[in-house]
C-alpha positions in Angstrom: 0.0 0.0 0.0 1.4 3.4 -0.9 1.8 6.3 1.6 -1.2 8.1 0.0 -3.4 5.0 0.5 -2.3 4.8 4.1 -3.2 8.4 4.7 -6.6 8.0 3.1 -7.2 4.9 5.2 -6.4 7.0 8.3 -8.7 9.8 7.0 -11.6 7.3 6.8 -11.0 5.9 10.3 -10.3 9.1 12.1 -11.0 12.4 10.3 -10.2 14.4 13.5 -6.7 13.1 13.8 -5.2 13.9 10.4 -2.2 16.1 10.2 -2.5 19.1 7.9 0.7 18.2 5.9 -0.8 14.7 5.3 -4.1 16.2 4.0 -2.0 18.4 1.7 -0.1 15.4 0.4 -3.3 13.7 -0.5 -4.8 16.8 -2.1 -1.6 17.5 -4.1 -1.7 13.9 -5.4 -5.3 13.9 -6.5 -5.9 17.6 -7.4 -2.5 19.1 -8.2 -0.9 22.0 -6.5 -3.2 24.3 -4.5 -4.3 27.6 -6.0 -3.7 29.5 -2.8 -0.7 29.0 -0.5 -0.1 32.4 1.2 -2.7 32.1 4.0 -3.7 29.4 6.5 -6.1 27.9 3.8 -5.2 25.8 0.8 -7.7 25.8 -2.1 -7.5 23.0 -4.7 -9.1 23.1 -8.1 -11.5 20.3 -9.0 -12.8 19.4 -12.5 -16.4 20.3 -11.4 -18.0 23.4 -10.0 -19.5 23.5 -6.5 -19.4 20.8 -3.9 -17.5 18.9 -2.8 -15.0 21.8 -2.6 -11.5 21.1 -1.6 -10.4 23.8 0.8 -8.3 22.9 3.8 -7.1 24.9 6.8 -4.2 24.4 9.1 -5.7 24.3 12.6 -2.7 23.9 14.9 -1.0 21.3 12.7 -4.2 19.4 12.1 -6.8 19.4 9.2 -10.3 20.1 10.3 -12.5 17.0 10.4 -15.3 18.4 8.2 -12.6 19.4 5.6 -11.1 15.9 5.7 -14.6 14.5 4.9 -14.9 16.9 2.0 -11.6 15.6 0.7 -12.8 12.1 0.8 -16.0 12.9 -1.0 -14.1 14.8 -3.7 -11.8 11.8 -4.2 -14.8 9.5 -4.4 -16.4 11.7 -7.0 -13.1 12.0 -9.0 -12.6 8.3 -9.0 -16.2 7.7 -10.0 -16.0 10.2 -12.9 -12.7 8.7 -14.1 -14.1 5.2 -14.1 -17.4 6.3 -15.9 -15.5 7.6 -18.9 
């Protein structure tokens, strides 16, 4: 299992305990480099408009749980759309 797969597994089991840098690693892998890097937020571009959005925030070294869930939803949608083609 790759490092990204390990992090995603952790995200599914415990969305509250995910380090911000690990969430960024996963998002960089699936969505490319973030559009915004200068603030506490990182915003990632998705191939669709609207939800699920991928916007994560560094909260004392952790990613916020609701944002981790949004990342997981976005990955599921991305994988579904890639397999539907």
